[in-house]
C-alpha positions in Angstrom: -96.5 62.2 50.8 -99.6 63.5 49.0 -99.4 64.3 45.3 -100.2 67.8 44.0 -102.9 68.5 41.5 -101.4 70.9 38.9 -103.7 73.6 37.5 -103.2 76.7 35.3 -105.0 79.8 36.7 -107.4 81.6 34.4 -105.9 84.9 35.6 -102.6 86.3 34.4 -102.0 88.5 37.4 -99.2 86.4 38.9 -95.5 87.1 38.6 -92.3 85.3 39.6 -90.2 88.4 39.1 -91.7 91.2 41.2 -88.2 92.8 41.5 -88.8 94.4 38.1 -90.7 97.1 39.9 -87.4 98.1 41.5 -85.6 98.1 38.1 -88.4 100.2 36.7 -87.9 102.9 39.3 -84.1 102.8 38.9 -84.2 103.2 35.1 -87.0 105.7 34.9 -86.5 107.9 38.1 -82.7 107.9 38.4 -81.8 107.9 34.8 -82.8 109.9 31.7 -81.9 107.1 29.4 -85.4 106.1 28.1 -86.3 109.7 27.3 -83.0 110.6 25.8 -83.0 107.5 23.6 -86.5 108.3 22.3 -85.5 111.9 21.6 -82.2 111.0 19.9 -83.8 108.3 17.7 -87.5 109.3 17.2 -89.8 107.4 15.0 -90.4 108.9 11.5 -93.6 111.1 11.3 -96.6 109.1 10.5 -94.9 105.8 11.4 -96.5 103.8 14.2 -94.1 101.5 15.9 -92.3 100.7 19.1 -90.3 103.6 20.5 -86.6 103.1 21.4 -87.5 103.9 25.0 -89.6 100.8 25.1 -86.8 98.8 23.4 -84.3 100.0 26.1 -86.7 99.4 29.0 -87.5 95.8 27.7 -83.8 94.8 27.3 -82.9 96.4 30.7 -85.6 94.3 32.3 -84.3 91.2 30.7 -80.7 91.8 31.7 -81.9 92.4 35.3 -83.3 88.9 35.3 -80.0 87.4 34.0 -81.4 87.0 30.4 -79.2 88.4 27.6 -80.5 86.5 24.6 -83.0 88.3 22.3 -85.4 85.4 22.2 -86.1 85.7 25.9 -88.2 88.8 25.2 -90.8 86.6 23.5 -92.0 85.3 26.8 -92.6 88.9 28.0 -95.0 89.9 25.2 -98.2 89.1 27.1 -96.7 89.7 30.6 -98.8 92.5 32.1 -96.5 92.9 35.1 -93.4 93.2 32.9 -94.9 96.1 31.1 -96.4 97.8 34.1 -93.3 97.6 36.3 -91.0 99.0 33.6 -93.4 101.6 32.1 -93.5 99.8 28.7 -96.3 100.6 26.3 -95.5 97.7 23.9 -92.9 95.0 24.3 -90.9 94.5 21.1 -90.5 91.1 19.4 -87.1 89.4 19.4 -86.6 90.4 15.7 -87.5 94.0 16.4 -85.2 94.1 19.5 -82.3 92.8 17.4 -82.8 95.1 14.5 -83.3 98.3 16.6 -80.2 97.6 18.7 -78.2 97.0 15.6 -79.5 100.3 14.0 -78.7 102.5 17.0 -75.7 100.8 18.6 -73.1 103.4 17.8 -75.2 106.4 18.7 -76.9 105.0 21.8 -73.9 103.6 23.6 -72.6 107.1 24.8 -76.1 107.8 26.3 -76.0 104.4 28.1 -72.5 105.0 29.3 -73.5 108.4 30.8 -76.6 106.9 32.4 -74.5 104.3 34.3 -72.7 107.1 36.2 -75.9 109.3 36.4 -77.6 106.5 38.3 -74.8 106.3 40.9 -75.0 110.1 41.4 -78.8 110.5 41.3 -79.4 107.6 43.7 -76.8 109.0 46.1 -75.3 105.6 46.4 -72.8 105.0 49.2 -69.2 105.0 48.0 -67.1 103.5 50.8 -63.5 104.5 51.5 -60.5 102.3 52.4 -59.1 102.6 55.9 -56.4 105.0 54.4 -59.1 107.5 53.5 -58.8 106.8 49.8 -61.6 105.6 47.5 -60.4 102.7 45.4 -60.6 102.9 41.7 -59.8 99.5 40.1 -59.3 99.1 36.4 -58.8 95.7 34.8 -59.1 93.7 31.6 -60.9 90.3 31.7 -61.5 87.7 29.0 -64.9 86.7 27.7 -65.0 83.3 26.0 -66.9 83.5 22.7 -65.1 80.6 21.0 -66.6 78.7 18.1 -68.4 81.8 16.9 -67.9 84.1 13.9 -68.8 87.3 15.8 -67.0 90.5 14.8 -64.0 91.2 16.9 -63.6 87.7 18.4 -60.0 86.8 18.5 -57.4 85.1 20.7 -57.3 86.5 24.2 -54.5 86.4 26.7 -56.2 83.5 28.5 -55.7 81.3 25.4 -59.4 81.3 24.3 -61.2 83.0 21.4 -63.4 85.9 22.6 -63.4 89.5 23.7 -61.2 91.3 26.3 -63.3 94.1 27.7 -61.9 96.6 30.3 -63.9 97.7 33.4 -63.5 100.3 36.0 -65.0 100.0 39.5 -65.3 102.7 42.1 -65.5 102.3 45.9 -65.4 99.1 48.0 -68.9 98.4 46.6 -67.6 98.1 43.1 -69.7 100.7 41.2 -69.1 100.3 37.5 -67.9 103.6 35.9 -67.3 102.2 32.4 -67.4 98.8 30.7 -65.8 99.0 27.3 -65.8 96.1 24.9 -62.5 95.3 23.2 -61.3 92.7 20.6 -59.7 89.7 22.2 -56.3 90.4 20.6 -56.1 94.0 21.8 -53.3 94.5 24.3 -54.4 95.8 27.7 -52.3 99.0 27.4 -53.6 99.8 23.9 -55.9 102.9 24.1 -55.7 102.6 27.9 -54.6 106.2 28.6 -57.8 107.8 27.0 -59.9 105.2 28.9 -58.1 106.1 32.2 -58.7 109.9 31.6 -62.4 109.3 31.0 -62.7 107.1 34.1 -60.9 109.7 36.3 -63.2 112.4 35.0 -66.3 110.3 35.8 -65.0 109.5 39.3 -64.6 113.2 40.0 -68.2 113.9 39.2 -69.1 111.4 42.0 -66.6 112.3 44.7 -64.0 114.9 45.6 -62.2 112.5 48.0 -58.7 111.3 47.2 -58.6 108.3 44.9 -56.4 105.2 44.9 -56.0 103.8 41.4 -55.0 100.1 41.3 -53.7 98.4 38.2 -52.1 95.1 37.3 -48.8 94.6 35.6 -50.4 94.8 32.1 -50.6 98.6 32.7 -47.0 99.0 34.0 -45.9 101.7 31.6 -44.1 105.0 32.0 -47.0 106.8 30.3 -49.5 105.4 32.8 -47.5 106.6 35.8 -46.8 110.0 34.3 -50.5 110.5 33.5 -51.6 109.6 37.0 -48.9 111.9 38.5 -50.5 114.9 36.8 -53.8 114.4 38.6 -54.4 116.0 42.0 -55.6 113.8 44.9 -54.8 110.7 43.0 -52.5 108.0 44.3 -51.8 104.7 42.7 -50.5 101.2 43.1 -49.4 99.4 39.9 -48.0 95.9 39.8 -44.5 95.8 38.4 -43.8 94.0 35.2 -40.2 92.8 35.3 -40.0 92.2 31.5 -36.2 91.7 30.8 -34.9 92.8 34.2 -32.6 90.4 36.1 -34.8 89.2 39.0 -31.9 87.3 40.6 -29.9 90.5 40.9 -32.9 92.4 42.3 -33.4 89.6 44.9 -29.8 89.9 46.0 -30.2 93.7 46.5 -33.4 93.2 48.4 -31.9 90.7 50.8 -28.8 92.8 51.2 -30.3 96.3 51.7 -33.9 95.6 52.7 -35.7 94.4 55.8 -35.6 90.7 56.0 -37.8 88.4 58.1 -38.2 84.7 58.4 -41.9 83.7 58.9 -40.9 80.0 59.2 -37.8 77.8 58.9 -36.7 77.5 55.3 -38.4 80.7 54.2 -37.2 84.3 54.3 -38.9 87.5 53.0 -37.1 90.7 52.1 -38.8 94.1 51.4 -37.1 97.1 49.9 -38.3 100.4 48.6 -36.3 101.9 45.7 -36.5 105.3 44.0 -36.1 105.6 40.2 -35.9 108.7 38.0 -37.4 108.6 34.5 -38.2 111.1 31.8 -41.4 111.4 29.9 -42.1 114.0 27.2 -39.3 116.2 28.4 -40.3 116.1 32.1 -38.4 114.2 34.8 -40.4 112.1 37.3 -39.3 110.5 40.5 -41.0 107.2 41.1 -40.9 104.7 44.0 -41.3 101.0 43.9 -41.9 98.6 46.8 -40.1 95.3 46.1 -40.5 92.0 47.8 -38.3 88.9 47.4 -39.3 85.5 48.9 -36.7 82.7 49.1 -37.8 79.1 50.0 -35.2 76.5 50.8 -37.9 74.1 52.1 -41.6 73.7 51.6 -44.2 74.3 54.4 -44.0 70.7 55.4 -40.2 71.0 56.0 -39.2 69.1 52.9 -35.9 70.5 51.6 -35.8 71.7 48.0 -33.0 70.8 45.6 -32.3 74.5 44.9 -33.8 77.6 46.5 -37.0 78.9 45.0 -36.8 82.7 44.6 -39.8 84.9 43.7 -39.6 88.7 43.2 -42.6 91.0 43.1 -42.9 94.8 43.1 -45.4 97.6 43.1 -45.1 101.1 41.8 -46.8 103.5 44.3 -47.1 107.1 45.4 -48.3 106.1 48.9 -46.2 107.1 51.9 -47.3 104.1 53.9 -45.5 101.1 55.4 -44.4 98.7 52.6 -46.5 95.8 54.0 -49.6 98.1 53.9 -49.0 98.9 50.3 -48.8 95.3 49.4 -52.0 94.5 51.3 -53.8 97.3 49.6 -52.9 95.9 46.2 -54.0 92.4 47.2 -57.4 93.8 47.8 -57.5 94.8 44.1 -58.2 91.1 43.4 -61.8 91.8 44.6 -62.4 93.3 41.1 -62.1 89.7 39.7 -65.4 88.9 41.5 -67.1 91.9 39.9 -66.0 90.5 36.5 -67.5 87.2 37.4 -70.8 88.7 38.4 -71.1 90.4 35.1 -70.1 87.4 33.1 -71.8 84.6 35.0 -74.5 86.1 37.2 -75.9 88.4 34.5 -75.2 85.8 31.7 -73.0 88.1 29.7 -70.1 85.7 28.9 -71.3 85.0 25.4 -72.7 88.1 23.9 -75.8 87.7 21.7 -75.0 89.7 18.6 -72.7 89.0 15.7 -71.9 92.7 15.4 -69.1 94.3 17.5 -70.9 97.7 17.9 -74.1 96.0 19.1 -72.2 93.8 21.6 -70.4 96.9 22.8 -73.8 98.6 23.4 -75.2 95.5 25.2 -72.2 95.3 27.5 -72.5 98.9 28.4 -76.2 98.3 29.2 -75.1 95.5 31.4 -72.9 98.0 33.3 -75.9 100.2 34.0 -78.1 97.2 35.1 -75.2 96.0 37.3 -75.2 99.3 39.1 -78.9 99.2 39.7 -78.7 95.6 41.0 -75.8 96.5 43.1 -77.7 99.4 44.6 -80.7 97.1 45.3 -78.5 94.6 47.0 -76.7 97.1 49.2 -80.0 98.7 50.3 -82.1 95.6 50.8 -79.8 92.7 51.5 -77.2 94.2 53.8 -78.2 95.0 57.3 -81.1 94.0 59.6 -83.8 93.8 56.9 -81.8 91.2 54.9 -83.7 87.8 54.6 -80.3 86.1 54.6 -78.8 84.9 57.8 -75.1 85.4 57.4 -73.8 89.0 57.6 -72.0 90.6 54.6 -70.8 94.0 53.5 -71.8 93.3 49.9 -74.0 90.8 48.1 -73.3 89.1 44.8 -75.5 90.1 41.8 -76.6 86.5 41.7 -77.9 86.7 45.3 -79.8 90.0 44.4 -81.5 88.3 41.5 -82.4 85.2 43.5 -83.6 87.0 46.6 -85.3 90.1 45.3 -85.7 89.9 41.5 -87.3 86.5 41.3 -89.7 87.1 44.2 -93.2 85.7 43.7 -96.1 88.1 44.0 -99.5 88.8 42.6 -100.5 91.9 40.7 -103.9 93.2 41.9 -105.9 96.0 40.2 -108.2 98.0 42.5 -109.9 100.9 40.7 -107.1 102.8 39.0 -104.4 101.6 41.5 -102.1 98.7 41.3 -101.0 96.5 44.2 -98.2 93.9 44.5 -99.4 91.3 47.0 -96.7 89.0 48.5 -97.1 85.9 50.5 -97.8 86.4 54.3 -94.6 84.4 55.0 -92.4 86.2 52.4 -89.0 86.6 54.1 -87.9 89.4 51.7 -91.0 91.6 52.1 -89.4 94.1 54.4 -86.2 94.3 52.3 -88.3 94.7 49.1 -90.4 97.4 50.8 -87.3 99.3 52.0 -85.7 99.4 48.5 -89.0 100.3 46.8 -89.8 103.2 49.1 -86.2 104.5 48.9 -86.3 104.5 45.1 -89.8 105.9 44.9 -89.3 108.6 47.4 -85.7 109.5 46.6 
């Protein structure tokens, strides 16, 4: 094999992240965030400096490349393409980026939060229904390990590590992020959940008038949660039952006595029963229904007999008038939201947040939610279907795949007169996908 001769070009018109052009269109054409940020936090008269709009654009560009640490912006200072693609006049230093985000964290976060939903609406993103006709709305808390740090708000999470426990809401089968709220690690999932749920439902209604299916895990099994959802029109729910101090053995006996019992294999039987329960909340009586399932195993799948029967009881609160097995399958699909958490934490490098201040980290996580939506849109448009450079078919691509296939795409920036060109390799497999996304974002 011949050895290569390594040389550094005298020109700086090469880029390994041509996908920033797509991010630039997304943040500037389908979001008013840069303009609103500059207007809300203007520079003092007579002061020359970097506007907050350039600070926001710079950090959004970094997040879209999976870089969350402030120091990463230093490598972008002399990057012509980074500035041109995002519409940046001047790239801030790492110190300026840190200081400005700290200064505006509390006031800027609501603008970013609104921009995440505005992007979904303005881009006319596809929001796919379930086969029941409902649009899923999944809310869930997940841990972020920030152990061995002294960051504000870091405390013991339910997973047993020190960190944060943010809550996220995803709409549609694509997993559009409606709100990503940072919480202290020790905060219980149900604490301040009702105001969060009301905000999320309101945002969902600005995007679709279709009926919604809210899916929650057992941490949100509370009477106030079910009563709140019951007051909303065209909103159904499935909430995992939290048995707390209830006698599961007694419930299992009732399920096998009164319910439908099947035996999928020797040594295993499954019973399903739907029960109706009346409860009062704030002077009003509600009638709830719960799908319950008991599984009894007297032998394992290899036929080995157990010393005593293994009995497991699970249940789900629901308003759906569907077969019990269907309700259970619909809730099992709620586990997909765990993948969305993983994409934000791992693919976008958001596990360990960069600031020591809670308010700044809350802002950064909200910015990550906006960038997540833009990357999700790029992936759905460019990497799903016939134009996709990938071989295996899929209904949704991971954020990591979007970053690898479209964001980190080598190209050359060419200036001809007053026009700019992005020139790709003649064998670039993602050229058609990139062009399709760019033209869609540029033309609306």
